[in-house]
C-alpha positions, 0 to 999 in steps of 0.5 A: 547491383549487387556491387551499387547496393553494398556502395549505397549501405556503405554511404549509409552507414558512413552517414549513421556513423558520422550522427553519432547513431549506434546502428549499423545496415547490413546485406544478407541473404537478398534482405536488409539487417540493423546490427547493434549491441542491445541488451539481451534478448530475452531467454539467450546467454548472456555468456559475458556477464555483460548484460549486452549484445551484438546482434543482427535484427531482421525486420522483413526488410528487400535488400533494395532502394526503397529498402536502402530507405526503411533501412536509414529510418530505421536505424535511425530510431532504432537508434534514439532508443539505443541513446535513451536507453529506451530500447525493449524487445518488443515484436517488431524486434523480437520477429513473429515467428520467436514471439509465438514460439515462446512469449506471451503478452502482459493480459495473456498471462494475468487472464492465467494470474489466478489460477496458475497463483493459487497451485502454490497458495492456499485459497482463503479470505486472506490469499485471495486479498493479497493475490487482487493486491498483486492482480490489481496493480501488475494490470493497471500499471501494465501494457497487456499488449506488451510481452511478458518480458524482464525489460517490458516489466521492468519499464513499464515501473520505471514510468510511474512517478509516483514514488509510492504507485512504483515500490507497490507495482514493482511487489506485485510485479514481482509476485506475478514473475515468480508466478510465472518463472520470469527471471527478473531483478527488481532490487532497486524498487525494493527500498520503502519510500520516504514519507510521504503527506499523511492527514491524521486527524485529532481526538478533537477532529474524530468527535468533529467526524461522527456528526458530518454524518447527521449533517449530511442527513438534514442537508441531503435531498429529497430524490433518496431511496427508501430502501438506503435512506438509514443506511448512513447509521451503517456508516457512520457506525463504522467509521466510529470502530474505527476510531474505537478499535484502530481496526482495518475496515475488512475485520470489520467484515469479515464475518464478525461475532456481533453476538460476542460484541453485544453480549454482557459479557463483553466487560473489557467492550473488546472487538473480535477479528475474525482467523480470516483476518488478515493477520489472524484472529485477536480481540481488539479493545478502545482506548476511548471507551467513553466514545463507544456510549457517545458514538453509539456503537452498541446500540443493536439497530447498528449490528443488525444493518451490519448482520444484513448487508454482510448477508445480502453479501459473500463475507467469504468472498474476496471481491464482496468485502472488497466493495464495502470497504471500498463502501466506507471510503466512498462515505468518507468523501461524501460526507467531506471528511479530509481523512481516509479510513485507513488514518483513524487507526494511525490515528489511534497507534499514535494515540497510544503513543501520547497515552503512553501504552506499550509498544508491544501492546500497542501492536498487539491491539492493532494485530501487527509486528512492533517494527511495523507499528514503528515504523508504518505508524510512527513516522506519522507522528504530526507537529501537533502530535510531539508538542502533546506529547512534549507537553504531557510529558513536562505536566507529567514531570511538574506532576512529580516535583510538586508531589517531590516537595510535598513530601519534603514539606511533610518529612519537615512537618512529620519531623516537627510533630516529633519534636513537639511529643518529645517536649510533651514527653519531657513537660509531663516527666518534670509535670 
């Protein structure tokens, strides 16, 4: 019986080799094992530094006729995973005892993520915002049932089609791995993706956009809850403030200094961004002051509505602030705008460039570094915006040429007058 079993194993291995399946079968202590060269098992040492090692996989297959059929099928399946480079160490190949002893699933670690993360980070509104970014993307782009191994996490990233989504997922998963001390190399995904399309509204489109809020009022149905029938005014005010100051949406909702905004002492018409916001406190200045009046942004009624909404929520909790910022995006879609809240921030940056505002001043006003300003914002400088900037530069040059010509004519006229004066003086002497 033993000799016959060995002969069957040899025949199967010949068939596997003929099919170029990089797996063989062996018998050990009454069970059948699959032998293959695989990526280094989690927790194992890569002594040769090749990233691969030969392993014997015990799948609890008995060494009998039925077991041989099962082993051949499993070998073919494993061979396909190896050929396609899709193999990952999961529960099937690691074995239940090893899993229970050494590994947890991604879902299990996610339940501990917040607690572990804030053991090494001070809890503030800013850090909660950062954590939510890491948590939400790790949760969204991974399978909670998978073991929390580097191979599984990288495999999750590889499945993401969109470049920006893959980049953001890698950033989040990196923080997740640092928290739980999971060794992983994500340098391949650390490069910022190439530009993708973003709709940057022109000044005319921004002015037209604010009118869409009143259009919504005129076209909405009669079945409107009395408690929220005027809520559109708050979101219209939010739209205007984002356009005028280039703010991040949450910078309107995190402990806003309403008294300062309405104060007569606020001669610069600045908006005070609270220190708990992403890049700390600053005073944001408007580019188009006339929009403040046109959009009625200092109307106390709107600020009362803002205060009511903030008091109803908890402006010290990240989840509450996130709900408000999501509401802003919802209103943009509801009234039919073809750009997003953050696009108004990009538009502010581009407008500042067109108007000749020094990059450092514009960057400080938006609350980020010069590097972020040039790399992140100016890459959205559209063809129309470039035409506008070039035409304005040419217009300034034409104006300079006109002024030079006028100065030259004035010099000539000045010399002529000097000669006239000299002639008159000479005539006076002769007389």
